[in-house]
matplotlib code that plots the C-alpha trace (Angstrom):
import matplotlib.pyplot as plt

x = [0.0, 1.1, 1.4, -0.4, 3.0, 3.4, 0.7, 1.3, -0.2, 3.2, 4.7, 8.3, 7.9, 7.7, 11.4, 12.5, 10.0, 11.8, 11.6, 7.8, 7.4, 5.7, 8.0, 6.4, 7.7, 11.0, 12.8, 15.6, 16.5, 15.6, 12.1, 11.5, 12.8, 10.6, 7.5, 8.0, 8.5, 5.2, 3.3, 5.5, 5.9, 3.0, 0.0, -0.7, -4.2, -3.8, -7.1, -6.1, -2.7, -4.2, -6.7, -4.0, -1.6, -4.4, -4.9, -1.2, -0.9, -3.9, -2.6, 0.8, -0.9, -2.8, 0.5, 2.2, -0.6, -0.2, 3.6, 4.4, 7.5, 8.5, 6.6, 8.6, 6.8, 3.3, 1.5, -1.9, -3.6, -2.5, -4.0, -7.2, -7.6, -7.2, -9.7, -12.3, -12.0, -12.7, -16.0, -16.6, -18.7, -17.8, -16.6, -14.2, -12.9, -12.3, -10.4, -8.2, -7.5, -6.7, -4.3, -2.4, -2.3, -0.8, 1.7, 2.9, 3.1, 5.4, 7.6, 7.8, 8.8, 11.4, 12.7, 12.1, 9.4, 9.4, 5.7, 2.5, 0.6, -2.5, -2.9, -4.8, -7.1, -10.7, -12.6, -16.3, -18.9, -20.4, -22.8, -24.4, -27.1, -28.0, -25.9, -26.6, -26.1, -29.2, -30.9, -33.2, -36.3, -36.2, -38.7, -36.5, -33.4, -35.2, -36.5, -33.0, -31.6, -34.5, -34.1, -30.6, -30.4, -28.4, -28.2, -24.9, -21.6, -21.8, -25.3, -24.1, -21.2, -23.3, -25.9, -23.2, -21.4, -24.5, -25.7, -22.4, -22.6, -26.2, -25.9, -22.4, -22.4, -19.1, -17.5, -17.0, -13.3, -13.1, -15.4, -13.4, -10.1, -11.5, -9.9, -11.6, -10.1, -11.9, -15.1, -14.7, -16.7, -16.6, -19.0, -21.0, -21.7, -20.1, -18.1, -16.5, -13.3, -13.1, -9.9, -11.2, -9.5, -6.8, -5.5, -8.4, -9.5, -13.2, -15.0, -18.7, -21.0, -23.2, -26.9, -28.4, -29.3, -25.7, -24.3, -26.3, -25.4, -21.7, -21.5, -23.5, -21.2, -17.9, -19.1, -20.5, -17.3, -15.2, -13.0, -10.6, -7.6, -7.9, -5.5, -7.3, -9.6, -13.2, -15.0, -13.4, -13.9, -15.5, -13.3, -14.6, -18.0, -17.2, -19.4, -16.3, -14.4, -10.8, -8.2, -8.2, -10.4, -13.2, -12.4, -14.7, -15.7, -16.7, -18.9, -20.5, -21.4, -22.8, -24.9, -26.3, -27.2, -28.8, -30.9, -32.1, -33.1, -35.0, -36.9, -35.4, -35.4, -33.4, -29.9, -27.9, -24.2, -22.2, -22.4, -26.2, -26.2, -24.2, -26.7, -29.6, -28.4, -27.8, -31.2, -33.1, -31.1, -32.1, -35.7, -36.1, -35.1, -31.3, -29.2, -27.1, -24.0, -24.2, -24.6, -21.5, -19.5, -21.0, -20.1, -16.7, -17.2, -15.0, -18.0, -21.7, -22.3, -20.9, -23.2, -26.1, -25.5, -26.6, -29.9, -32.8, -35.7, -37.0, -37.3, -40.5, -41.8, -41.3, -43.1, -46.1, -46.4, -46.2, -49.1, -51.3, -51.4, -54.7, -55.5]
y = [0.0, 3.6, 5.2, 8.4, 10.1, 9.6, 12.1, 15.2, 18.6, 20.0, 18.3, 19.1, 16.7, 13.8, 14.1, 12.5, 9.6, 6.9, 4.4, 4.8, 3.4, 0.0, -2.9, -3.3, 0.1, -0.2, -2.9, -0.5, 3.0, 4.4, 2.9, 4.1, 7.6, 7.7, 6.6, 9.3, 11.9, 10.8, 12.0, 14.9, 16.3, 15.3, 15.7, 19.1, 18.6, 17.2, 15.3, 13.6, 12.8, 11.2, 9.1, 8.0, 7.1, 5.0, 3.2, 2.5, 1.2, -1.1, -2.5, -3.1, -5.0, -7.1, -7.9, -8.9, -11.4, -12.9, -13.2, -10.3, -8.7, -6.1, -3.7, -4.9, -8.3, -6.8, -7.9, -6.8, -9.9, -8.9, -5.5, -6.9, -9.5, -6.8, -4.5, -7.3, -8.2, -4.8, -4.7, -1.0, 1.3, 1.6, 5.3, 4.3, 1.3, 3.7, 6.0, 3.2, 2.1, 5.7, 6.1, 2.9, 3.9, 7.3, 5.9, 3.2, 5.7, 7.8, 4.8, 3.8, 7.4, 7.2, 3.9, 1.8, -0.3, -1.5, -1.1, 0.0, -3.1, -1.1, 0.7, -2.2, -3.0, -1.9, -0.5, -1.0, 0.8, 3.6, 6.3, 9.0, 11.4, 12.9, 13.7, 12.4, 15.7, 16.5, 19.7, 22.1, 23.6, 27.4, 27.7, 25.5, 27.5, 30.7, 29.3, 28.3, 31.7, 33.5, 31.4, 32.6, 35.1, 37.9, 39.9, 38.2, 38.2, 34.4, 34.8, 37.5, 35.3, 32.1, 33.9, 35.5, 32.2, 30.2, 33.0, 32.9, 29.2, 29.6, 32.6, 32.1, 28.2, 28.4, 25.3, 25.4, 25.0, 28.1, 30.1, 29.5, 30.5, 33.9, 37.0, 40.3, 41.8, 39.1, 41.1, 44.2, 46.8, 47.0, 49.0, 50.0, 46.3, 44.1, 41.2, 38.2, 36.5, 32.7, 30.7, 27.3, 24.0, 23.6, 27.1, 28.6, 32.2, 32.7, 36.1, 36.5, 39.5, 39.3, 38.9, 41.8, 39.7, 38.4, 41.9, 43.2, 40.2, 40.4, 44.1, 43.7, 40.9, 42.8, 46.0, 44.2, 42.2, 45.2, 43.2, 46.0, 43.9, 43.3, 40.4, 38.7, 35.8, 36.6, 33.7, 33.3, 30.7, 31.6, 32.5, 29.9, 30.9, 34.6, 35.4, 37.0, 35.9, 34.7, 35.5, 31.9, 30.7, 28.3, 24.7, 22.6, 20.5, 23.7, 24.7, 21.3, 21.3, 24.8, 23.9, 20.9, 23.1, 25.8, 23.2, 21.6, 25.0, 25.7, 22.4, 21.1, 17.3, 16.9, 15.7, 18.4, 19.3, 22.2, 21.1, 21.1, 24.9, 24.7, 22.2, 24.3, 27.4, 25.8, 24.1, 27.3, 29.2, 26.7, 26.4, 30.2, 30.2, 30.2, 28.5, 25.4, 26.9, 30.0, 27.9, 26.0, 29.3, 30.5, 27.1, 27.2, 23.7, 22.3, 20.5, 21.3, 17.6, 18.1, 21.1, 18.9, 16.6, 19.4, 20.0, 18.6, 20.2, 16.7, 15.8, 17.8, 16.5, 12.9, 13.7, 15.2, 12.2, 9.8, 11.6, 10.7, 7.1, 7.5, 4.4]
z = [0.0, -0.6, 2.8, 3.6, 3.8, 0.0, -0.8, 1.4, 0.5, -0.5, -3.5, -2.4, 0.5, -1.9, -2.8, 0.4, 0.3, -1.8, 1.1, 1.2, -2.4, -2.4, -3.3, -6.8, -7.8, -5.9, -7.9, -8.7, -7.5, -11.0, -10.8, -7.3, -8.2, -11.3, -9.4, -6.8, -9.6, -11.1, -8.1, -7.3, -10.9, -13.2, -10.9, -9.5, -7.9, -4.4, -4.5, -7.8, -6.4, -3.4, -5.5, -7.9, -5.1, -3.5, -6.9, -7.3, -3.8, -4.1, -7.3, -5.7, -2.8, -5.3, -7.2, -3.9, -3.2, -6.7, -6.6, -8.9, -7.3, -9.8, -12.1, -15.1, -14.7, -15.0, -18.1, -19.6, -18.2, -14.7, -15.0, -16.6, -13.9, -11.2, -12.9, -13.3, -9.6, -8.2, -6.3, -6.6, -8.8, -12.5, -12.3, -9.5, -11.6, -14.5, -12.3, -11.0, -14.6, -15.6, -12.7, -13.7, -17.3, -16.5, -14.0, -16.4, -19.2, -17.0, -16.3, -20.0, -20.9, -18.1, -19.7, -16.6, -18.4, -22.0, -22.6, -20.8, -19.7, -18.9, -22.3, -24.0, -21.0, -21.4, -18.5, -17.8, -19.8, -18.0, -19.3, -17.2, -18.5, -15.2, -12.2, -8.7, -6.8, -4.8, -6.1, -4.3, -5.8, -6.1, -3.3, -1.0, -1.8, -1.1, 2.2, 3.2, 2.5, 4.2, 7.3, 8.0, 10.9, 9.4, 12.6, 13.2, 11.3, 10.9, 9.4, 6.9, 6.0, 5.4, 3.3, 1.2, 0.7, -0.2, -2.4, -4.2, -4.9, -6.2, -8.3, -9.8, -9.9, -7.9, -6.5, -2.8, -3.3, -5.4, -3.0, 0.2, -1.6, -2.5, -1.1, -0.4, -3.6, -5.6, -5.1, -7.2, -9.1, -12.9, -15.1, -12.1, -11.3, -8.7, -10.1, -8.4, -9.4, -8.8, -8.9, -10.1, -10.3, -12.9, -12.2, -14.2, -13.3, -13.8, -13.5, -13.2, -12.7, -9.6, -9.4, -7.6, -4.6, -4.4, -4.8, -1.8, 0.3, -0.4, 0.4, 3.6, 4.7, 3.8, 5.5, 8.5, 9.0, 8.3, 5.9, 5.0, 4.0, 0.3, 0.5, 3.3, 2.8, 2.1, 3.8, 7.2, 9.9, 13.2, 16.2, 18.6, 20.0, 20.2, 17.2, 15.5, 12.5, 12.4, 9.7, 8.4, 5.6, 6.1, 5.3, 3.0, 6.0, 7.8, 4.9, 4.6, 8.3, 8.0, 5.0, 7.0, 9.9, 7.7, 5.9, 9.1, 10.5, 7.3, 7.5, 4.3, 4.3, 1.1, 2.0, 0.3, 0.2, -1.0, -4.7, -4.5, -4.8, -8.1, -9.5, -8.2, -9.8, -13.2, -13.1, -12.3, -14.9, -17.6, -16.3, -16.8, -20.4, -20.1, -22.8, -22.1, -23.9, -21.7, -18.6, -19.6, -19.7, -16.4, -14.7, -16.4, -17.8, -20.6, -22.1, -22.4, -21.6, -18.2, -17.6, -18.8, -15.9, -13.6, -15.5, -13.4, -15.2, -16.2, -12.5, -12.3, -15.6, -14.4, -11.1, -12.9, -15.1, -12.1, -10.5, -13.6, -12.2, -10.3, -8.3]

ax = plt.figure().add_subplot(projection="3d")
ax.plot(x, y, z, "-o")
ax.set_aspect("equal")
plt.show()
């Protein structure tokens, strides 16, 4: 197994971790070095690095059980047998296979393997036309926002954060990384600057509700430092805000508390607001290609996974069954 130490947040830490490499990838110093470089150099996103390290470690454990001691001994049939035996969902299987393909490609380019044994292995078929993210109806989203007590700094912060995710389709990871200077005025309108995954910078004009909520929060919290984080964690139970940003886990718990207080029974998460915003935009005559730009998606097909307009159609049709 790949130890947790192999996938730290800072990539520089990986340089000293040759002894953490599983035996399968440590047959020679060159192979171990090249394996560490794959995680340290070729993968920037820490979540992807962690998932790929887990896939590489699990395959190494499987090979050890089946008497395969060195990565140079791995054949396509070994990879295929491993993939066939995985008792996990198809998307996870495809991710595991992709991780092995990329790792072996890296080793081939580094001339520590002659060929890539995973390149010819086919993964399971998997087609998704609708995402699984729970979506709120417009009335539920409005009720959740209206139920927030904005007489406190925490309430102003939470309303502004949820509003941002609804009206700009922002991912929570991009929202919590925002700085005060990422809310700015241009052409007499307030805009927000989002630093999305993959190093992409995405700018969006604010809906009038979001504009008001952001300014109320910034003024109420007296966030004068332009370089300071916008959405900050609470300083204990003091009702004040600290200088550190909220973590994703903090936002998830906050969303759960706000949903419970508003009497919303749908089990939502942070991503639900992104899906809710996209669905309501399309329901009110918005165009899919524009929603794609607003959501900063590479493909309109990805945006389409968030479109839940047919959910209401299906419900209406089911109610025709009068018994």
